[in-house]
N, C-alpha and C positions, 0 to 999 in steps of 0.2 A: 504494500500500500504506500509506504514512504517513497519507494523507488518510483512508483507511478506518478506520485505528486511532484517529485523532482523532475521527472521527464516532462511533465506538463509545463512546469515553470520554465525549463530550458527551451522547450518548443515555442513558448510565447515570446521568448527573447530572440530565438532564431528558429524559424519553422523547419520541421522535419530534421532537427539536429540530434534528437535523443529518442531512444526506444528501449524498453525494458524487455529482456529475454529471460525466460525462466525454464528450467528443466529439473527433473529429479536427478541429482548427481549420483545416485546409486544405480541408475539405469546404465546398462552397458554402452548405449549409443549416445549418451547425453553430451559428451564432448563434441562429437561430430555434428550433432544437431545444433548446438549452440554456436559453433564456429560458422556453420553454413548459414544460419539465420543472421548472424552479424554481417557476413559477406553479402547476403542478399539485400540487407538494409543499406549498407554503406559502400558496397562495391570493393572494399579493401579493408585491411586490418593493420592498424598501427600500434595497438597496445592491448595487452591482455593483463588484467588484474585478477589474480586468484585470491579471493577474500572469503569464500564460504567456509564455514566450519560448524561443527556440532559438538556439544559437550553434554553428556548424559550423567545424571547422578548415578553412582555405581554402588551396588551392594558388594562390598569387598569380600564377602563370605561365599559368593556364588559367581559363576561365569555365565554371562548371557551372550550367546553366539550372535544373535541378531543385532544387539547393540554394538558389539565388537565389529561386525561386518559393516554396519552403517557408518561407524566412526572412521574406519579405514577407507571406505569407499568415498566419503565426503572430504575427509581431511588430507588424505594421501593420494589415493588413486585418481580422483577427479582433477586435481591441479596438474598432476603429471600428464594425464590424457589430454586435457585442454591445451597444455603446453605443446605436446606433440602434434595435435591437430592444427594448432595455430602457427607452428614453426615456419612452414613454407611461405605463408602469407605475410608473416611478420618479417621474414628475411627479405622479401621482395620490397618492403617499405623501410627497411632498416629499423624495424619496430622493436619494442621492448616487452619483457614480461616482468611484472611486479608481483611478488608473493608476499601476502600480508598474513601474519600470524596473530593470534589472540594473546593478550597480556598474560593469560592464564597458562601459557606454555612455559613461562618463566616464574610465575607466581601462582601455583596450583590452588584450586578451590578445595575446601574440605569436602570429603565424600565423593570426589570426582577422580577416578583413576586416570582419565585421559589428560 
C-alpha cells in the first residue's frame, strides 16, 4: 500500500515514471517474472535493489521446515536469483545492484533465530 502511494506521488510529478511490481519471492519463477515486468515497463534496467526480507518469531525448542524454507527463499535465494536474472540487462547499462540488509542481522531480536 505504501509503495503504491509513493508511485502515485512520483507519477504526479513525472507521468509514467514509477510502477510497483510484486511477486511471491518463494515462487521458483519470481525473479524472472519481476525482471521481465520491469523491462516491459521501462525498456531497460539500470538498478536492482534487493531489500525484501522476512523475520519469523522462532520456537527454539522445535524446527519448522516451512518457516526455514520461506526464510531462505526470501532472504537468500531471491536476491541471488534476481541478481542473476538482472545481470545481463544491468551490464548493458553499466547498472548496479544494491543489497540492503535489516539492522537485525547485526542486532538480533529476542526469540528470533534468523
